[in-house]
N, C-alpha and C positions, 0 to 999 in steps of 0.2 A: 698622266698629267692630266689635271682637272680643268675643265672647260667651261668659260662663264661668259655671258653677254653683259654690256652694261648699257643701259638705256636710259633714256631722258626725256621727259615729258616737255614739249617745246612749241614753238609757234603760236604761243599765246599774247601776243601783242595784238593790239586792234586799232585798225585806222592811225591815227596820231601819237596813240598811246603805245609806247615800248615796255615790255614786259622782258625780263631775262636778256641773257647775252647769248643768243642762239648762236651766233659766229664762232665765240670761243668754245662752247659747248660741243660743238659740233667734232672739234679737234680731238675730243680725248673718249669720245663715246663710239659705240658700235652700231646703235640702232636708235632712230628718231621716232618719238610718239607725238605726232602733232595736230595740234586741235584744230577743228575741223569748220569752226565758225559759229556755235552752238553756245560754248561758254566762254571763247577766246577764238583770235584768230579771225582774218577774213581773206578772200582770194588771192590779194596780194602778198600777206604774209605768209601764207601757205605757200606759193609759189616760190617766195623768195627762200623759204625752209628748204624745201623739197631739192631748190638746184644747190643750196649749199650745202646739203647732205649728197650728193650726188657728187659735188667737188670733193668731197672728204671721204670716199667711200663707206658711205653708212646708209644702212638699209632702211625704210620708212614704215611707219605705219600709221594707221587712224587712231588719233585719242578723242573719241566720241565722248559728249558730256550732254547734260540737261539743258534745255533751251534758257540757259539762264546768265546772260552776258555782265548783268548787274551785280548778281552773287558768284561771279567766278565759278559757276556750276558745283559749288560746295554747299547747295540748299537741297535738302530732299524734297523730291517732286514725287507724288503717287500718280503713277501711271497704268493705264489697262496694258498688261505685256504685249498684246499685239501693236499696238501703238509705239512700245517700245522698241519692239523688234523692226519696225519699219524704220524709225528713228537712228537705229544704229548702219541700216542699209545706206539711207539717204546720206549720213556724213561720211560713211566709207565710199560711197560713190562720188562726194563732192571732191574728195583727195585725189581720188583716182584719176578723176578727171584731170584736175590741175597738175598732176604727176605726169599724166600722158604727153602733157605738152613739153616736158624737158627728159622723155624717154625713160621714166621710173615708173615703180608699180608699186601698190602697198602690200606688204608682205606679211604684216601682223594687225591686230588690232588690240587697243590697250584701254579700257574704261577710265573716265576721269573721274575726278572728286568724290560728291555724294552718289553717284551713279556707281562707281566703284566699290563705295563702302555699304551700299544696299544688297548690291549684288552678290557681296560677300557672303551674306548670311540668307538672302532671299532666294529661293530655287527658282520661284517663277520668273522673277527679274535674269537671275543668271542664263537658264534656258531661252530668254526671249532674245539674250544677246548673242548667245551661241548661234541662235536660229537666223539671227542678222546678219552675222557673218558668214554663216553656210549659203545663205541666198545669193550673196553677192560672189563668193567663190571659195568653194570647200579646201581650196589650198591656204587659205590665209589662216597664218597662228592666231591662236588667242590667248595672248598674254594675262593671266589670271593670278591675283593673289596668292600665295601659300595657303593650304589649310581650307580653300573657301568653297562655296557652291559653285562658282565659276570654274574650278578644276573639273568637279564632276560634270557639269552642263555641258562643258568643251568635248570632253571624252567621250560623253554618252552620245553627243552629234558627231562624233566620227572627225572632230578637227583635232589639229597638232596642237598641244596646249605646252607654254612654256610658264612654269610656275617662277613667281618673281615676289623677291623680299626687295626690301627698301635701303637704300644707304641713308638715308637721311631722316627715317623716321625711327622712333621707338615702339615696342610692342608690350603690349599687355598680359595678363596671366589667361587669357582666352585664347591667345595666338594671333590676335589681331593687332592692327595698327593703333596704337594708344589715340584714342579722341584729342582732336585739335583743341577741345576745349580745356586742355590741361596745358601747364607750361612748357612741361618735359617731351611734349610729342615731335618736336622738330630737332634734329642735330645739325647744329650749325658749326661746331668744332671738327676740323678736318680729323684729328687724332682720335678722336670719339668713334667718328664713323669710321677710319679704316679698323680700329678694334673691333666694332661691330662685324663689318663683314667678313675679317678674317676669322673671326670666331664662329660666326655662320657656316661659313665654308668648312673649316677644320672640325667642327661638331656635326656637319651635317645636319642642322636644325636651326630653327628660328628661337631665339632664347630671350625672354621678357626681360623687362628692367628689375626684375626681381630675382631673376636666374632662373625662372622655369625654361625647361626645354621641350621644344615639339620637333620631333625628329620628320624631315621632309626633304624633299629633293627642292634644288634652289637652280634653276636654269640662268634666271637673268636679274640683275640689282639694276633698281631705278634710282634715279635723282631727280628732283623736281627743279626744274629749268627757270621758274619763276622766283626762285629764292636768290638772294643775293650771293649766298654764300656758295651757290650751285659749283661755279666752276673750280672753285679751289677746293671743294670737298670731294667732287668727282677726278679731278686730276692725282689728289693723292689716295683714292682708292685705287685707283688704275695702278700708279706706280707700285703700291704695296702688293696686288695682284702679280703683277709681272715679275715683280721682285722675288715673290715665292712659287714661281714655277706655274701660275697658271693662264693658259692659254686663252686668248679673247677673241670672240667671232661674232659677225651678224647675226641675228637671229634666223635667217634662211638656212646658214651654215650649221646651226646647232644640230647634234642630236637629242631629240626631245624625246627619247623612248624611258 
């Protein structure tokens, strides 16, 4: 029986501004990647997300991004890799501190937005993220885009790596996510999302919109919590996976070999 994790990026509200429906999405995922205050989130939002994750039996991870609240972490920033390393450790530490208050612990790290896209192809950024994770806790799982430099960097650093594909993003002919500059980058239709995820699982590959296949392991599927269709889409995908005999687990429970 295949085993898969479903995770969602969440905790991305800020102050009085609400983004996404964390309460609903936590009922249908296995692991939550929680913003740490740089691209989104604040201490209260983080604490509420952690508390709700605990109540739903969902494991938690840090979702670090660039220091870019205005741009929601989706604008590229050129950084010294050592500064990036410290920025990752800083954000993990922030969430770990909040989590300790409710008896939880960060068990994975998954980069956000532009940082994630840059580290997909930039080995120095990928290695900096891996070092930042390892400095805090070498037992933390590095959630990394399939076919990315992050997968290589995480393994070279001796970290457990969960290779990730997306429920609600399409892929181009390089095996990377379609740029958000294009109108077909996001999948909002639940049936399209279900078809994509099942085809990836059955083929053991990421498949581009043109049909090109990239063979790869996929340990976890991600959905964006800030999208209005997120809850509907991830709920449909979970039901489809369970109907097809796939076992769902939290990231710490996964066999990542």
